[in-house]
C-alpha positions in Angstrom: 13.6 3.7 -6.5 10.6 3.7 -8.9 10.0 1.0 -11.5 7.1 2.9 -13.1 4.9 -0.1 -12.9 2.6 -1.6 -10.2 3.4 -4.8 -8.4 0.1 -6.2 -9.5 1.1 -5.7 -13.2 4.5 -7.4 -12.5 2.7 -10.4 -10.9 0.1 -10.7 -13.6 2.1 -9.8 -16.8 5.7 -10.8 -16.4 7.5 -14.2 -16.3 10.3 -12.8 -14.3 8.8 -11.9 -10.9 11.9 -11.0 -9.0 14.4 -8.1 -9.1 18.0 -8.2 -8.0 19.2 -4.8 -6.8 23.0 -4.2 -6.4 24.3 -1.0 -4.9 27.5 0.5 -3.7 28.1 3.2 -1.1 31.0 4.8 0.7 31.3 5.4 4.4 32.1 9.0 5.4 35.1 8.4 7.5 38.9 8.6 7.2 39.1 5.4 5.2 36.2 6.0 2.7 35.6 2.3 2.8 33.4 1.1 -0.1 30.5 -1.2 0.7 28.8 -3.4 -2.0 25.5 -4.9 -1.2 22.6 -6.6 -3.0 19.1 -7.7 -2.3 16.4 -9.6 -4.2 12.8 -8.4 -4.3 10.4 -11.3 -5.0 7.1 -9.7 -6.1 5.2 -12.9 -5.8 5.7 -12.7 -2.1 3.7 -9.5 -2.1 0.7 -11.1 -3.9 -1.1 -12.2 -0.7 -0.3 -9.0 1.1 -1.7 -6.9 -1.7 -4.9 -9.0 -1.6 -5.2 -8.4 2.2 -4.6 -4.6 1.7 -7.2 -4.5 -1.1 -9.8 -6.2 1.1 -9.0 -3.8 4.0 -9.3 -0.9 1.7 -12.8 -2.1 0.5 -13.8 -2.5 4.2 -12.6 1.0 5.0 -14.6 2.5 2.1 -17.7 0.6 3.3 -17.2 2.0 6.8 -16.7 5.5 5.5 -20.0 5.3 3.5 -21.8 4.0 6.6 -20.3 6.8 8.7 -21.8 9.3 6.2 -25.2 7.5 6.3 -25.3 7.4 10.1 -24.5 11.2 10.2 -27.4 11.9 7.9 -29.7 9.7 9.9 -28.7 11.5 13.1 -29.5 14.8 11.5 -32.8 13.5 10.3 -33.7 12.2 13.8 -32.8 15.5 15.3 -34.9 17.4 12.8 -37.9 15.1 13.5 -37.6 15.4 17.3 -37.4 19.2 17.1 -40.4 19.5 14.9 -42.7 17.5 17.2 
């Protein structure tokens, strides 16, 4: 299910920060029993998790940049050692 908005926008821009989802489904058996369920999604609960994910993503980007730099340094060292 898509809400067409990010969780961050919901947390920062809306008063209502939870969503109740109700749904029905049928079991595929002889009785075709109907099930009705609901759940509540509290977007404020995701706030700390999103911050953690954001920090991990920044760390990963830093490591990726360092990996590229280390690769270039290794190539430069090989070039210097072969030219001597």
